[in-house]
C-alpha positions, -999 to 999 in steps of 0.1 A, spaced: 0 0 -1 30 24 6 39 21 -30 2 28 -40 1 57 -21 34 68 -35 21 66 -70 -9 89 -59 13 113 -42 38 116 -73 15 115 -104 -23 112 -96 -42 133 -72 -75 114 -77 -59 80 -73 -43 95 -39 -80 105 -28 -95 72 -38 -69 55 -15 -74 81 13 -111 77 14 -107 39 23 -87 20 48 -71 -16 49 -106 -30 55 -122 -14 27 -95 -11 0 -103 -44 -17 -135 -28 -34 -112 -8 -55 -82 -32 -57 -83 -42 -94 -86 -4 -103 -57 4 -78 -35 -21 -92 -42 -12 -130 -36 25 -121 -2 19 -103 11 -2 -132 1 24 -157 18 51 -139 49 31 -138 48 21 -173 43 59 -184 71 71 -163 95 44 -173 87 46 -209 92 84 -207 127 80 -191 141 46 -198 175 53 -181 164 72 -150 179 106 -157 147 126 -152 111 118 -144 117 82 -136 135 94 -104 102 105 -90 95 68 -85 119 70 -57 96 92 -35 102 81 0 128 58 -8 159 77 4 150 77 39 129 45 36 162 26 25 178 41 56 151 29 80 154 -7 64 192 -6 67 193 7 103 170 -20 112 190 -46 94 162 -54 69 141 -72 96 120 -50 117 104 -28 90 94 -41 56 102 -22 23 68 -7 24 70 6 59 104 21 50 89 38 22 60 51 43 81 65 68 104 81 43 75 98 25 62 111 57 98 123 69 104 142 36 69 155 33 70 168 71 103 186 64 96 201 31 56 207 26 27 225 40 14 207 70 -20 202 50 -2 179 26 18 161 53 -15 156 75 -33 141 44 -5 118 37 1 106 74 -36 101 78 -35 80 47 -6 61 57 -21 52 93 -53 41 78 -32 12 61 -15 6 94 19 17 82 42 37 102 47 72 98 78 74 119 103 51 137 122 53 171 156 57 155 168 94 157 173 110 121 211 114 132 211 75 131 194 72 98 213 97 78 245 78 74 224 51 55 214 77 31 250 85 21 252 48 8 219 51 -11 217 44 -49 204 80 -55 237 93 -44 259 107 -72 293 116 -61 290 143 -33 252 149 -40 221 131 -31 188 133 -49 155 130 -31 118 137 -42 93 161 -27 57 165 -33 46 199 -23 13 192 -40 -4 159 -38 -2 144 -74 31 165 -82 66 154 -77 97 173 -76 133 162 -80 156 178 -56 193 177 -51 217 187 -24 251 178 -13 253 149 11 262 175 39 234 200 30 209 171 30 221 159 65 219 195 76 183 199 63 171 168 77 189 168 109 174 202 119 
C-alpha cells in the first residue's frame, strides 16, 4: 500500500484521494482499479525516462529515507513498504505544508503503516549516504509539495544531512 500511496502522491491526485477515502478493511473494493492505475503510472514514467535520468527518479519518493530505515533496522524490523511510508512522511513533513503532510500521514496510518520510527534522524542519515540515489557528493530526493506532483531535488550530502537533521 505504501507504493500505491506513493503513485498517488507523485502523479495522480485522484488516485491518492481514492486510496485516502478508504482503509485497509475497504480497499479491496477498488483493488483491481488500484493495481491497474499503479502499473499504468509506472509504465508511463519508465517509458518516458528509460534510463532514470529525469522523471523516472520520481518513483523514488520516500525511498531515500525508506532505505535508511530498512538498513538501520537490518532489513528485519520494517518491511520495504513500511520504510517507504516513513520516508515519504519524513520528507513531506520537512519540506511541505502541514496540510499535505497531514493528508499523507492520515492515509498512511489508515493502512496501518508507520509514519515514523524510534531511531533518531542522526542515526538514519548515514544510511542515506550509501543510497543508490547518491551521485558523487550529491544526493537526490523527491518532494511532493502538492499531492499528485513530484519534484526532483538535489543537495550535497552535507546539505541534505543539515536540512534533515534540523
